[in-house]
Phi, psi and omega in degrees: 000130179292151183303314182293330178291322177297317178295315179302313180296321179296321179290324176293318178298319178299319179294323177299333180273002178097004179279132178278130177255133181235123172271117180250122186207159171281350182293157172290160182308312179298336180288354180251002188297323181293316179294320179299319180293315181299328181267002178058038182296330178294315181299321186255013178056049176279182186231151171247123174253098188255171179052041181062021179108001179289341179215130175241128183236135172276119191295318185299316184263341186077005182289134173278116183275326181208144178204131173226119188240166171281151171281161176299322179297318177297319179296321178295319178295320178298317179299312181301317179294319179301318182292327175301328183258010177057043177257144172287151186227137178214160170216190187233143177223112186054247182244038176225155171269128180253127184201157169275338190255060189298335181262002177301133186300327182276335170297318178296321177299313181300315179297318181294313181305320185265359180054048178232160182279163175253145177235117179276133175236151178284329179224109178304311184296323182281349182253008179290135179225143174289146357274147177248104182278327184200145167248129183245129181249148181227151175190173178300137185308315182296319180293313181301317178298322184285337184250356188307306184294317178298319180302318185286337189312308185294342182273346182053230177251026182281344179222160172267116183227126176198164176274130178254345176208164182304334184249006181242137165243123181258138179234122180223174178300156180303136174084005181278123168199162186298317183298314181296321181288323174298321177297317177300315181296315179302316179295319179299321181274355181073028180262123179282151183300328179299000000 
C-alpha cells in the first residue's frame, strides 16, 4: 500500500469517528477539489481552508464559514507595485486564474498545480471583482528573493505579504495565515485546542 493511500484511509477512518478534517492550503478553493473528493470531505462535512486561510468552506454544503478579502483598491495597489518590479500578476475568479500575463511560465505553473484554466484580460485592474482572496505575483526565483523585502516596504503591516515558493509572492488581507484561520474555525465549531 502506498504511503499516501494509507494516510487517506486513516483520514477517512478518523472522519467516521467524528473527527473533522480540514485541508489547509495556499491554493484556491477549486485547487483543492481533487483532494477533497479523495478524502470524502463532502460525505463527512469536512472543511477547505483555502488561500492560506482567507476563505474557509464547509464542503458538504458549500457554505463559506469565514472569509477575509482584499479590497479592490488594495489589489490595484499590489498590481501597481508588481508592475514597478516587472512581476507578473494574477488573481482568481471562480475557478480560473485571471491575468494579463497568460503565457508567463509561473502563471502556467499556478494554473497547472490547481488544475484550473487561465483567463487573459487586457487590464488586470479593470477586471477585478469581489471577492479577492489573494493576488499572486511571479518572477524568477533569484530576482524575487532579491526584491522581496523592498517590495513589501510601502505596505508596512497593512497586508499579509510573503513568498510561498521561490517564484511566488502572495498578497492577502492583513492577518491572513493558516494558523489564525484554523483557530477561528475551531472556535466556530466549539473545538478546544487541547
